[in-house]
TIDOGU-206423 format. One record per residue (C-alpha): residue in three letters; z negated, y negated, x. Coordinates in nm, 2 decimals, always signed. Layout:
<pt 'ala' <Z Y X>>;
...
END
This chain:
<pt 'unk' <+5.02 +0.54 -1.28>>;
<pt 'unk' <+5.23 +0.23 -1.28>>;
<pt 'unk' <+4.99 -0.06 -1.22>>;
<pt 'unk' <+5.03 -0.43 -1.26>>;
<pt 'unk' <+4.78 -0.68 -1.12>>;
<pt 'unk' <+4.77 -1.00 -1.32>>;
<pt 'unk' <+4.40 -1.06 -1.27>>;
<pt 'unk' <+4.42 -0.99 -0.90>>;
<pt 'unk' <+4.70 -1.26 -0.89>>;
<pt 'unk' <+4.44 -1.52 -0.98>>;
<pt 'unk' <+4.27 -1.72 -0.69>>;
<pt 'unk' <+4.03 -1.54 -0.47>>;
<pt 'unk' <+3.73 -1.71 -0.63>>;
<pt 'unk' <+3.79 -1.48 -0.94>>;
<pt 'unk' <+3.74 -1.15 -0.76>>;
<pt 'unk' <+3.66 -0.96 -0.44>>;
<pt 'unk' <+3.87 -0.68 -0.29>>;
<pt 'unk' <+3.67 -0.36 -0.27>>;
<pt 'unk' <+3.74 +0.01 -0.23>>;
<pt 'unk' <+3.57 +0.28 -0.43>>;
<pt 'unk' <+3.32 +0.48 -0.23>>;
<pt 'unk' <+3.43 +0.85 -0.21>>;
<pt 'unk' <+3.20 +1.11 -0.36>>;
<pt 'unk' <+3.10 +1.46 -0.25>>;
<pt 'unk' <+3.24 +1.69 -0.51>>;
<pt 'unk' <+3.42 +1.53 -0.80>>;
<pt 'unk' <+3.45 +1.74 -1.12>>;
<pt 'unk' <+3.61 +1.65 -1.44>>;
<pt 'unk' <+3.36 +1.63 -1.73>>;
<pt 'unk' <+3.57 +1.48 -2.00>>;
<pt 'unk' <+3.94 +1.38 -2.04>>;
<pt 'unk' <+4.05 +1.17 -2.34>>;
<pt 'unk' <+4.39 +1.33 -2.43>>;
<pt 'unk' <+4.45 +1.11 -2.73>>;
<pt 'unk' <+4.39 +0.79 -2.52>>;
<pt 'unk' <+4.60 +0.92 -2.23>>;
<pt 'unk' <+4.89 +0.99 -2.47>>;
<pt 'unk' <+4.85 +0.64 -2.63>>;
<pt 'unk' <+4.87 +0.48 -2.29>>;
<pt 'unk' <+5.18 +0.68 -2.21>>;
<pt 'unk' <+5.02 +0.85 -1.90>>;
<pt 'unk' <+5.18 +1.15 -1.74>>;
<pt 'unk' <+5.01 +1.47 -1.88>>;
<pt 'unk' <+5.00 +1.61 -1.53>>;
<pt 'unk' <+4.75 +1.34 -1.44>>;
<pt 'unk' <+4.47 +1.55 -1.60>>;
<pt 'unk' <+4.49 +1.81 -1.33>>;
<pt 'unk' <+4.43 +1.54 -1.06>>;
<pt 'unk' <+4.19 +1.33 -1.27>>;
<pt 'unk' <+3.87 +1.44 -1.09>>;
<pt 'unk' <+4.00 +1.30 -0.75>>;
<pt 'unk' <+4.19 +1.00 -0.89>>;
<pt 'unk' <+3.91 +0.87 -1.12>>;
<pt 'unk' <+3.62 +0.94 -0.90>>;
<pt 'unk' <+3.77 +0.70 -0.65>>;
<pt 'unk' <+3.84 +0.97 -0.39>>;
<pt 'unk' <+4.21 +0.94 -0.42>>;
<pt 'unk' <+4.30 +0.62 -0.61>>;
<pt 'unk' <+4.66 +0.58 -0.71>>;
<pt 'unk' <+4.89 +0.43 -0.45>>;
<pt 'unk' <+4.97 +0.13 -0.67>>;
<pt 'unk' <+4.60 +0.05 -0.73>>;
<pt 'unk' <+4.47 -0.28 -0.60>>;
<pt 'unk' <+4.09 -0.23 -0.64>>;
<pt 'unk' <+3.89 -0.55 -0.71>>;
<pt 'unk' <+3.55 -0.64 -0.84>>;
<pt 'unk' <+3.54 -0.93 -1.08>>;
<pt 'unk' <+3.30 -1.23 -1.05>>;
<pt 'unk' <+3.11 -1.36 -1.35>>;
<pt 'unk' <+2.77 -1.51 -1.45>>;
<pt 'unk' <+2.58 -1.48 -1.77>>;
<pt 'unk' <+2.28 -1.55 -1.99>>;
<pt 'unk' <+2.06 -1.24 -1.99>>;
<pt 'unk' <+1.80 -1.24 -2.27>>;
<pt 'unk' <+1.85 -1.62 -2.28>>;
<pt 'unk' <+1.80 -1.68 -1.91>>;
<pt 'unk' <+2.10 -1.80 -1.71>>;
<pt 'unk' <+2.20 -1.61 -1.39>>;
<pt 'unk' <+2.47 -1.80 -1.20>>;
<pt 'unk' <+2.61 -1.49 -1.03>>;
<pt 'unk' <+2.63 -1.14 -1.16>>;
<pt 'unk' <+2.98 -0.98 -1.13>>;
<pt 'unk' <+3.09 -0.62 -1.12>>;
<pt 'unk' <+2.80 -0.46 -0.94>>;
<pt 'unk' <+2.92 -0.10 -0.99>>;
<pt 'unk' <+3.26 -0.15 -1.15>>;
<pt 'unk' <+3.60 -0.16 -0.98>>;
<pt 'unk' <+3.92 -0.26 -1.15>>;
<pt 'unk' <+4.21 -0.05 -1.03>>;
<pt 'unk' <+4.47 -0.25 -1.21>>;
<pt 'unk' <+4.65 -0.28 -1.54>>;
<pt 'unk' <+4.88 -0.04 -1.73>>;
<pt 'unk' <+5.12 -0.12 -2.01>>;
<pt 'unk' <+5.14 +0.12 -2.30>>;
<pt 'unk' <+5.46 +0.22 -2.48>>;
<pt 'unk' <+5.41 -0.07 -2.73>>;
<pt 'unk' <+5.40 -0.32 -2.45>>;
<pt 'unk' <+5.02 -0.38 -2.46>>;
<pt 'unk' <+4.84 -0.43 -2.13>>;
<pt 'unk' <+4.51 -0.26 -2.05>>;
<pt 'unk' <+4.27 -0.27 -1.76>>;
<pt 'unk' <+4.18 +0.06 -1.59>>;
<pt 'unk' <+3.83 +0.03 -1.44>>;
<pt 'unk' <+3.60 +0.27 -1.26>>;
<pt 'unk' <+3.24 +0.23 -1.35>>;
<pt 'unk' <+2.99 +0.38 -1.11>>;
<pt 'unk' <+3.24 +0.39 -0.82>>;
<pt 'unk' <+3.01 +0.25 -0.55>>;
<pt 'unk' <+2.87 -0.09 -0.43>>;
<pt 'unk' <+3.06 -0.41 -0.45>>;
<pt 'unk' <+2.99 -0.76 -0.32>>;
<pt 'unk' <+2.81 -0.83 -0.65>>;
<pt 'unk' <+2.58 -0.52 -0.64>>;
<pt 'unk' <+2.27 -0.72 -0.54>>;
<pt 'unk' <+2.12 -0.44 -0.34>>;
<pt 'unk' <+2.21 -0.18 -0.61>>;
<pt 'unk' <+2.38 +0.15 -0.52>>;
<pt 'unk' <+2.68 +0.08 -0.74>>;
<pt 'unk' <+2.65 +0.43 -0.90>>;
<pt 'unk' <+2.59 +0.57 -1.25>>;
<pt 'unk' <+2.41 +0.87 -1.38>>;
<pt 'unk' <+2.57 +1.12 -1.60>>;
<pt 'unk' <+2.37 +1.02 -1.91>>;
<pt 'unk' <+2.49 +0.66 -1.94>>;
<pt 'unk' <+2.85 +0.76 -1.85>>;
<pt 'unk' <+2.87 +1.02 -2.13>>;
<pt 'unk' <+2.69 +0.79 -2.37>>;
<pt 'unk' <+2.96 +0.53 -2.33>>;
<pt 'unk' <+3.23 +0.80 -2.36>>;
<pt 'unk' <+3.08 +0.93 -2.68>>;
<pt 'unk' <+2.98 +0.61 -2.85>>;
<pt 'unk' <+3.30 +0.42 -2.77>>;
<pt 'unk' <+3.50 +0.71 -2.91>>;
<pt 'unk' <+3.29 +0.71 -3.22>>;
<pt 'unk' <+3.34 +0.33 -3.26>>;
<pt 'unk' <+3.71 +0.37 -3.22>>;
<pt 'unk' <+3.72 +0.64 -3.49>>;
<pt 'unk' <+3.51 +0.41 -3.72>>;
<pt 'unk' <+3.77 +0.14 -3.68>>;
<pt 'unk' <+3.55 -0.10 -3.47>>;
<pt 'unk' <+3.73 -0.29 -3.19>>;
<pt 'unk' <+3.61 -0.13 -2.86>>;
<pt 'unk' <+3.68 -0.05 -2.51>>;
<pt 'unk' <+3.74 +0.32 -2.46>>;
<pt 'unk' <+3.68 +0.59 -2.20>>;
<pt 'unk' <+3.96 +0.78 -2.04>>;
<pt 'unk' <+3.76 +1.01 -1.81>>;
<pt 'unk' <+3.41 +1.11 -1.71>>;
<pt 'unk' <+3.38 +1.26 -1.36>>;
<pt 'unk' <+3.08 +1.42 -1.21>>;
<pt 'unk' <+3.03 +1.32 -0.84>>;
<pt 'unk' <+2.83 +1.61 -0.71>>;
<pt 'unk' <+2.58 +1.36 -0.58>>;
<pt 'unk' <+2.24 +1.25 -0.71>>;
<pt 'unk' <+2.15 +0.89 -0.81>>;
<pt 'unk' <+1.80 +0.78 -0.81>>;
<pt 'unk' <+1.64 +0.59 -1.10>>;
<pt 'unk' <+1.30 +0.71 -1.22>>;
<pt 'unk' <+1.39 +1.03 -1.04>>;
<pt 'unk' <+1.70 +1.21 -0.92>>;
<pt 'unk' <+1.98 +1.24 -1.17>>;
<pt 'unk' <+2.33 +1.39 -1.14>>;
<pt 'unk' <+2.59 +1.11 -1.08>>;
<pt 'unk' <+2.91 +1.04 -1.26>>;
<pt 'unk' <+3.20 +0.79 -1.28>>;
<pt 'unk' <+3.34 +0.65 -1.60>>;
<pt 'unk' <+3.70 +0.53 -1.64>>;
<pt 'unk' <+3.70 +0.25 -1.89>>;
<pt 'unk' <+4.01 +0.12 -2.06>>;
<pt 'unk' <+3.99 -0.24 -2.20>>;
<pt 'unk' <+4.22 -0.50 -2.33>>;
<pt 'unk' <+4.06 -0.69 -2.04>>;
<pt 'unk' <+3.72 -0.74 -1.88>>;
<pt 'unk' <+3.71 -1.12 -1.92>>;
<pt 'unk' <+3.37 -1.22 -2.06>>;
<pt 'unk' <+3.20 -1.53 -2.18>>;
<pt 'unk' <+3.01 -1.50 -1.85>>;
<pt 'unk' <+3.34 -1.52 -1.66>>;
<pt 'unk' <+3.38 -1.87 -1.79>>;
<pt 'unk' <+3.02 -1.95 -1.71>>;
<pt 'unk' <+3.06 -1.85 -1.35>>;
<pt 'unk' <+3.31 -2.13 -1.29>>;
<pt 'unk' <+3.16 -2.39 -1.53>>;
<pt 'unk' <+2.82 -2.36 -1.35>>;
<pt 'unk' <+3.00 -2.46 -1.03>>;
<pt 'unk' <+3.18 -2.74 -1.21>>;
<pt 'unk' <+3.51 -2.58 -1.11>>;
<pt 'unk' <+3.70 -2.71 -1.41>>;
<pt 'unk' <+4.04 -2.62 -1.26>>;
<pt 'unk' <+3.93 -2.26 -1.25>>;
<pt 'unk' <+3.81 -2.28 -1.61>>;
<pt 'unk' <+4.15 -2.41 -1.70>>;
<pt 'unk' <+4.32 -2.12 -1.51>>;
<pt 'unk' <+4.10 -1.88 -1.70>>;
<pt 'unk' <+4.19 -2.04 -2.03>>;
<pt 'unk' <+4.56 -2.00 -1.95>>;
<pt 'unk' <+4.51 -1.64 -1.84>>;
<pt 'unk' <+4.32 -1.54 -2.16>>;
<pt 'unk' <+4.57 -1.71 -2.39>>;
<pt 'unk' <+4.86 -1.53 -2.22>>;
<pt 'unk' <+4.68 -1.20 -2.22>>;
<pt 'unk' <+4.51 -1.19 -2.56>>;
<pt 'unk' <+4.62 -1.49 -2.78>>;
<pt 'unk' <+4.99 -1.55 -2.69>>;
<pt 'unk' <+5.05 -1.72 -3.03>>;
<pt 'unk' <+4.84 -2.01 -2.89>>;
<pt 'unk' <+5.09 -2.08 -2.61>>;
<pt 'unk' <+5.21 -2.44 -2.65>>;
<pt 'unk' <+4.92 -2.55 -2.86>>;
<pt 'unk' <+4.84 -2.92 -2.83>>;
<pt 'unk' <+4.48 -2.83 -2.72>>;
<pt 'unk' <+4.48 -2.48 -2.57>>;
<pt 'unk' <+4.10 -2.47 -2.48>>;
<pt 'unk' <+4.01 -2.57 -2.84>>;
<pt 'unk' <+4.25 -2.32 -2.98>>;
<pt 'unk' <+4.12 -2.05 -2.76>>;
<pt 'unk' <+3.76 -2.12 -2.86>>;
<pt 'unk' <+3.85 -2.11 -3.23>>;
<pt 'unk' <+4.03 -1.78 -3.18>>;
<pt 'unk' <+3.74 -1.62 -2.99>>;
<pt 'unk' <+3.50 -1.74 -3.26>>;
<pt 'unk' <+3.71 -1.56 -3.52>>;
<pt 'unk' <+3.74 -1.24 -3.31>>;
<pt 'unk' <+3.37 -1.22 -3.26>>;
<pt 'unk' <+3.30 -1.28 -3.63>>;
<pt 'unk' <+3.52 -0.98 -3.71>>;
<pt 'unk' <+3.36 -0.77 -3.44>>;
<pt 'unk' <+3.00 -0.83 -3.52>>;
<pt 'unk' <+3.06 -0.78 -3.89>>;
<pt 'unk' <+3.22 -0.45 -3.81>>;
<pt 'unk' <+2.91 -0.36 -3.61>>;
<pt 'unk' <+2.68 -0.43 -3.90>>;
<pt 'unk' <+2.89 -0.23 -4.15>>;
<pt 'unk' <+2.83 +0.09 -3.95>>;
<pt 'unk' <+2.47 +0.02 -3.85>>;
<pt 'unk' <+2.54 -0.04 -3.48>>;
<pt 'unk' <+2.29 -0.21 -3.25>>;
<pt 'unk' <+2.44 -0.32 -2.92>>;
<pt 'unk' <+2.11 -0.38 -2.75>>;
<pt 'unk' <+2.21 -0.62 -2.47>>;
<pt 'unk' <+2.42 -0.90 -2.62>>;
<pt 'unk' <+2.40 -1.10 -2.31>>;
<pt 'unk' <+2.69 -1.34 -2.25>>;
<pt 'unk' <+2.82 -1.12 -1.97>>;
<pt 'unk' <+2.85 -0.84 -2.22>>;
<pt 'unk' <+3.07 -1.04 -2.47>>;
<pt 'unk' <+3.44 -0.98 -2.41>>;
<pt 'unk' <+3.66 -1.27 -2.51>>;
<pt 'unk' <+3.91 -1.02 -2.64>>;
<pt 'unk' <+3.68 -0.93 -2.93>>;
<pt 'unk' <+3.62 -0.57 -2.82>>;
<pt 'unk' <+3.28 -0.40 -2.80>>;
<pt 'unk' <+3.20 -0.37 -2.43>>;
<pt 'unk' <+2.91 -0.24 -2.22>>;
<pt 'unk' <+2.74 +0.04 -2.41>>;
<pt 'unk' <+2.40 +0.05 -2.25>>;
<pt 'unk' <+2.09 +0.10 -2.47>>;
<pt 'unk' <+2.30 +0.10 -2.78>>;
<pt 'unk' <+2.20 +0.29 -3.10>>;
<pt 'unk' <+2.27 +0.33 -3.46>>;
<pt 'unk' <+2.04 +0.27 -3.75>>;
<pt 'unk' <+1.88 +0.57 -3.91>>;
<pt 'unk' <+1.65 +0.42 -4.18>>;
<pt 'unk' <+1.75 +0.06 -4.26>>;
<pt 'unk' <+1.56 -0.24 -4.14>>;
<pt 'unk' <+1.72 -0.57 -4.02>>;
<pt 'unk' <+1.45 -0.61 -3.74>>;
<pt 'unk' <+1.53 -0.27 -3.59>>;
<pt 'unk' <+1.54 -0.28 -3.21>>;
<pt 'unk' <+1.60 +0.02 -2.98>>;
<pt 'unk' <+1.66 -0.12 -2.63>>;
<pt 'unk' <+1.36 -0.07 -2.40>>;
<pt 'unk' <+1.42 -0.40 -2.23>>;
<pt 'unk' <+1.45 -0.60 -2.55>>;
<pt 'unk' <+1.07 -0.64 -2.59>>;
<pt 'unk' <+1.09 -0.94 -2.83>>;
<pt 'unk' <+1.37 -0.81 -3.05>>;
<pt 'unk' <+1.61 -1.08 -2.95>>;
<pt 'unk' <+1.90 -0.84 -3.01>>;
<pt 'unk' <+1.77 -0.66 -3.32>>;
<pt 'unk' <+2.02 -0.53 -3.57>>;
<pt 'unk' <+2.00 -0.83 -3.81>>;
<pt 'unk' <+1.99 -1.09 -3.53>>;
<pt 'unk' <+2.33 -0.99 -3.39>>;
<pt 'unk' <+2.54 -1.25 -3.59>>;
<pt 'unk' <+2.31 -1.53 -3.48>>;
<pt 'unk' <+2.32 -1.42 -3.12>>;
<pt 'unk' <+2.70 -1.39 -3.12>>;
<pt 'unk' <+2.71 -1.75 -3.24>>;
<pt 'unk' <+2.46 -1.85 -2.96>>;
<pt 'unk' <+2.68 -1.69 -2.70>>;
<pt 'unk' <+2.99 -1.86 -2.84>>;
<pt 'unk' <+2.81 -2.19 -2.80>>;
<pt 'unk' <+2.77 -2.11 -2.43>>;
<pt 'unk' <+3.14 -2.05 -2.41>>;
<pt 'unk' <+3.20 -2.39 -2.58>>;
<pt 'unk' <+2.98 -2.56 -2.32>>;
<pt 'unk' <+3.21 -2.42 -2.05>>;
<pt 'unk' <+3.51 -2.57 -2.22>>;
<pt 'unk' <+3.37 -2.92 -2.30>>;
<pt 'unk' <+3.54 -3.10 -2.00>>;
<pt 'unk' <+3.87 -2.95 -2.11>>;
<pt 'unk' <+3.84 -3.03 -2.48>>;
<pt 'unk' <+3.86 -3.40 -2.47>>;
<pt 'unk' <+3.82 -3.67 -2.21>>;
<pt 'unk' <+3.56 -3.84 -2.43>>;
<pt 'unk' <+3.24 -3.65 -2.40>>;
<pt 'unk' <+3.11 -3.72 -2.75>>;
<pt 'unk' <+3.45 -3.62 -2.90>>;
<pt 'unk' <+3.45 -3.30 -2.70>>;
<pt 'unk' <+3.10 -3.21 -2.83>>;
<pt 'unk' <+3.21 -3.28 -3.18>>;
<pt 'unk' <+3.51 -3.06 -3.15>>;
<pt 'unk' <+3.31 -2.78 -2.99>>;
<pt 'unk' <+3.04 -2.80 -3.26>>;
<pt 'unk' <+3.30 -2.78 -3.54>>;
<pt 'unk' <+3.45 -2.47 -3.38>>;
<pt 'unk' <+3.11 -2.30 -3.34>>;
<pt 'unk' <+3.01 -2.39 -3.69>>;
<pt 'unk' <+3.31 -2.20 -3.81>>;
<pt 'unk' <+3.15 -1.87 -3.70>>;
<pt 'unk' <+2.90 -1.84 -3.99>>;
<pt 'unk' <+3.16 -1.87 -4.28>>;
<pt 'unk' <+3.40 -1.64 -4.09>>;
<pt 'unk' <+3.13 -1.38 -4.03>>;
<pt 'unk' <+3.01 -1.40 -4.39>>;
<pt 'unk' <+3.37 -1.36 -4.52>>;
<pt 'unk' <+3.42 -1.05 -4.30>>;
<pt 'unk' <+3.08 -0.90 -4.39>>;
<pt 'unk' <+3.13 -0.95 -4.76>>;
<pt 'unk' <+3.48 -0.81 -4.75>>;
<pt 'unk' <+3.34 -0.50 -4.57>>;
<pt 'unk' <+3.06 -0.47 -4.82>>;
<pt 'unk' <+3.30 -0.48 -5.11>>;
<pt 'unk' <+3.49 -0.19 -4.96>>;
<pt 'unk' <+3.17 +0.00 -4.91>>;
<pt 'unk' <+3.06 -0.06 -5.27>>;
<pt 'unk' <+3.40 +0.02 -5.42>>;
<pt 'unk' <+3.49 -0.33 -5.53>>;
<pt 'unk' <+3.85 -0.43 -5.50>>;
<pt 'unk' <+3.82 -0.76 -5.68>>;
<pt 'unk' <+3.59 -1.05 -5.61>>;
<pt 'unk' <+3.30 -1.17 -5.81>>;
<pt 'unk' <+3.05 -1.45 -5.74>>;
<pt 'unk' <+2.76 -1.21 -5.76>>;
<pt 'unk' <+2.89 -0.96 -5.51>>;
<pt 'unk' <+2.70 -1.10 -5.21>>;
<pt 'unk' <+2.37 -1.08 -5.38>>;
<pt 'unk' <+2.46 -0.73 -5.51>>;
<pt 'unk' <+2.52 -0.62 -5.15>>;
<pt 'unk' <+2.21 -0.78 -5.02>>;
<pt 'unk' <+2.00 -0.63 -5.29>>;
<pt 'unk' <+2.12 -0.28 -5.21>>;
<pt 'unk' <+2.00 -0.33 -4.85>>;
<pt 'unk' <+1.67 -0.46 -4.97>>;
<pt 'unk' <+1.63 -0.15 -5.19>>;
<pt 'unk' <+1.70 +0.07 -4.89>>;
<pt 'unk' <+1.45 -0.12 -4.68>>;
<pt 'unk' <+1.18 -0.09 -4.94>>;
<pt 'unk' <+1.18 +0.29 -4.91>>;
<pt 'unk' <+1.30 +0.32 -4.55>>;
<pt 'unk' <+1.62 +0.50 -4.67>>;
<pt 'unk' <+1.89 +0.62 -4.43>>;
<pt 'unk' <+2.15 +0.36 -4.39>>;
<pt 'unk' <+2.46 +0.58 -4.34>>;
<pt 'unk' <+2.38 +0.85 -4.59>>;
<pt 'unk' <+2.28 +0.60 -4.86>>;
<pt 'unk' <+2.62 +0.43 -4.85>>;
<pt 'unk' <+2.79 +0.76 -4.84>>;
<pt 'unk' <+2.60 +0.87 -5.15>>;
<pt 'unk' <+2.75 +0.58 -5.35>>;
<pt 'unk' <+3.06 +0.80 -5.40>>;
<pt 'unk' <+2.84 +1.04 -5.59>>;
<pt 'unk' <+2.68 +0.76 -5.78>>;
<pt 'unk' <+3.02 +0.64 -5.89>>;
<pt 'unk' <+3.06 +0.98 -6.05>>;
<pt 'unk' <+2.73 +0.92 -6.23>>;
<pt 'unk' <+2.55 +1.14 -5.99>>;
<pt 'unk' <+2.28 +0.96 -5.78>>;
<pt 'unk' <+2.22 +1.26 -5.55>>;
<pt 'unk' <+2.15 +1.14 -5.20>>;
<pt 'unk' <+2.02 +0.79 -5.30>>;
<pt 'unk' <+1.65 +0.71 -5.27>>;
<pt 'unk' <+1.45 +0.73 -5.59>>;
<pt 'unk' <+1.27 +0.41 -5.66>>;
<pt 'unk' <+1.25 +0.15 -5.94>>;
<pt 'unk' <+1.43 -0.10 -5.72>>;
<pt 'unk' <+1.72 +0.14 -5.67>>;
<pt 'unk' <+1.74 +0.24 -6.03>>;
<pt 'unk' <+1.76 -0.13 -6.13>>;
<pt 'unk' <+2.03 -0.19 -5.86>>;
<pt 'unk' <+2.24 +0.11 -5.98>>;
<pt 'unk' <+2.25 -0.03 -6.33>>;
<pt 'unk' <+2.38 -0.36 -6.20>>;
<pt 'unk' <+2.63 -0.19 -5.97>>;
<pt 'unk' <+2.77 +0.03 -6.25>>;
<pt 'unk' <+2.81 -0.27 -6.47>>;
<pt 'unk' <+3.00 -0.44 -6.19>>;
<pt 'unk' <+3.22 -0.13 -6.14>>;
<pt 'unk' <+3.30 -0.13 -6.51>>;
<pt 'unk' <+3.48 -0.46 -6.46>>;
<pt 'unk' <+3.70 -0.31 -6.20>>;
<pt 'unk' <+4.05 -0.19 -6.29>>;
<pt 'unk' <+4.23 +0.10 -6.12>>;
<pt 'unk' <+4.19 +0.47 -6.09>>;
<pt 'unk' <+3.83 +0.58 -6.04>>;
<pt 'unk' <+3.93 +0.87 -5.82>>;
<pt 'unk' <+4.12 +0.63 -5.59>>;
<pt 'unk' <+3.82 +0.40 -5.58>>;
<pt 'unk' <+3.60 +0.69 -5.47>>;
<pt 'unk' <+3.85 +0.79 -5.20>>;
<pt 'unk' <+3.85 +0.43 -5.08>>;
<pt 'unk' <+3.47 +0.43 -5.06>>;
<pt 'unk' <+3.47 +0.76 -4.87>>;
<pt 'unk' <+3.71 +0.59 -4.62>>;
<pt 'unk' <+3.48 +0.30 -4.57>>;
<pt 'unk' <+3.14 +0.48 -4.56>>;
<pt 'unk' <+3.12 +0.73 -4.27>>;
<pt 'unk' <+2.94 +1.06 -4.32>>;
<pt 'unk' <+2.89 +1.11 -3.94>>;
<pt 'unk' <+2.77 +0.86 -3.68>>;
<pt 'unk' <+2.64 +0.93 -3.33>>;
<pt 'unk' <+2.28 +1.00 -3.45>>;
<pt 'unk' <+2.05 +0.88 -3.18>>;
<pt 'unk' <+1.85 +1.21 -3.16>>;
<pt 'unk' <+2.17 +1.41 -3.13>>;
<pt 'unk' <+2.31 +1.18 -2.86>>;
<pt 'unk' <+1.99 +1.21 -2.65>>;
<pt 'unk' <+1.98 +1.58 -2.69>>;
<pt 'unk' <+2.35 +1.61 -2.59>>;
<pt 'unk' <+2.29 +1.39 -2.28>>;
<pt 'unk' <+1.99 +1.58 -2.17>>;
<pt 'unk' <+2.18 +1.91 -2.20>>;
<pt 'unk' <+2.47 +1.76 -2.00>>;
<pt 'unk' <+2.23 +1.65 -1.72>>;
<pt 'unk' <+2.12 +2.02 -1.70>>;
<pt 'unk' <+2.48 +2.13 -1.68>>;
<pt 'unk' <+2.55 +2.23 -2.04>>;
<pt 'unk' <+2.83 +2.02 -2.19>>;
<pt 'unk' <+2.86 +2.22 -2.52>>;
<pt 'unk' <+2.63 +1.99 -2.73>>;
<pt 'unk' <+2.82 +1.69 -2.59>>;
<pt 'unk' <+3.16 +1.83 -2.68>>;
<pt 'unk' <+3.05 +1.94 -3.02>>;
<pt 'unk' <+2.91 +1.60 -3.10>>;
<pt 'unk' <+3.21 +1.42 -2.96>>;
<pt 'unk' <+3.44 +1.63 -3.19>>;
<pt 'unk' <+3.22 +1.54 -3.49>>;
<pt 'unk' <+3.21 +1.17 -3.43>>;
<pt 'unk' <+3.58 +1.15 -3.39>>;
<pt 'unk' <+3.60 +1.25 -3.76>>;
<pt 'unk' <+3.34 +1.02 -3.90>>;
<pt 'unk' <+3.47 +1.02 -4.26>>;
<pt 'unk' <+3.49 +1.40 -4.28>>;
<pt 'unk' <+3.19 +1.55 -4.46>>;
<pt 'unk' <+3.32 +1.91 -4.46>>;
<pt 'unk' <+3.10 +2.21 -4.38>>;
<pt 'unk' <+3.15 +2.19 -4.01>>;
<pt 'unk' <+3.02 +1.83 -4.01>>;
<pt 'unk' <+2.69 +1.91 -4.18>>;
<pt 'unk' <+2.48 +1.96 -3.87>>;
<pt 'unk' <+2.58 +1.61 -3.75>>;
<pt 'unk' <+2.51 +1.43 -4.07>>;
<pt 'unk' <+2.14 +1.49 -4.12>>;
<pt 'unk' <+1.90 +1.21 -4.02>>;
<pt 'unk' <+1.63 +1.30 -3.77>>;
<pt 'unk' <+1.30 +1.46 -3.86>>;
<pt 'unk' <+1.00 +1.24 -3.80>>;
<pt 'unk' <+0.93 +1.40 -3.46>>;
<pt 'unk' <+1.30 +1.36 -3.36>>;
<pt 'unk' <+1.33 +0.99 -3.42>>;
<pt 'unk' <+1.45 +0.79 -3.12>>;
<pt 'unk' <+1.26 +0.46 -3.09>>;
<pt 'unk' <+1.36 +0.35 -2.74>>;
<pt 'unk' <+1.70 +0.37 -2.56>>;
<pt 'unk' <+1.75 +0.29 -2.19>>;
<pt 'unk' <+2.03 +0.10 -2.01>>;
<pt 'unk' <+2.06 +0.34 -1.71>>;
<pt 'unk' <+2.17 +0.07 -1.47>>;
END
């Protein structure tokens, strides 16, 4: 692998040098061929992947580091967090000239481990591999997994679990919490350095802007508005939207206790550590804006020399989140509802569909998918209720004002409404089997979620919602 090291070229305050801790018996669990090809990696690397990506034999050009950052965790500020079990090997450039981080997760302790073991269990590693691939297939901006490697060693959480290391590929690992780390220390020069780095890495069109920190803030606001809207379109619940889990690139990062909606409810929470529902499904846009306000606070000294003027500029940028999010969400809903044109009543039409689903605890994913049938005057798959009947009449009247080929409209709806998501009960079952040494359920589910818009016969076992006794109500971080 040909590595570059732009982040390691930043001052020492940004990172700490650290070597991966070797493991006893590395064994390849999963290799992402499509991602490896997209990155332009040598196909022969797969044969050596267990040793290379366990940390036992890192590439000669690697310069392993752990990144420093801080963050608000469930609203409480922690001034130093950092990569407690993640090690950045370096950066690779794909054939299109795009730069990506290559990071090992679970590769041993770092200076930021805070007495942790720096390791990961097989369940969280395979969860991130599975769900990030599903999100990529769904068209949601996301980090991705290149490999999962078993370590041949146990990690101890509630009990002994088989260990594993994930290789994560990301546009970068710079987080809102990275800015907070330096802002909390009033190191404004370091914040400025980080601004310049992020613009060069992610937003090069902003180079030469009259006010780069303001331009960056506005760009990150827009990126997060797009991202969180995409989450809600597919029923995704991140679970730990702490500021250290928000990447300024606009990618989904850190798949811990994440989950997908089965029955629709905006207050749905899965994470076992989110006891008050701070990061519930419907709260995610507001939390994203709150996190962005924390980023704005870091940038205040750079926005304007006059404090009041700086606050006004930051406030205006943050207030831009809500209309941007609403526009992205409504555009996504129009695609899901088969609407190619715009009408003033579309937002209420979309909201009322969700309310009709909530009233009868209908399945979120399958109900949207069933709209294709409803567009053919067949309501099979939609919940039966007076509210849904009234909504269908309004929707069909709205469709009647659309032009274009009905068959093309239905095809477009099928391309916007997935048939397959990583159903929580299937994910948990696959991870449990993997922990016992059987990867077949994991591999079958992985193959299915990589084709989320395919509802062919082979997909049917992965489309069904859980039975009452299969419902997953709590998910766990696995740290």
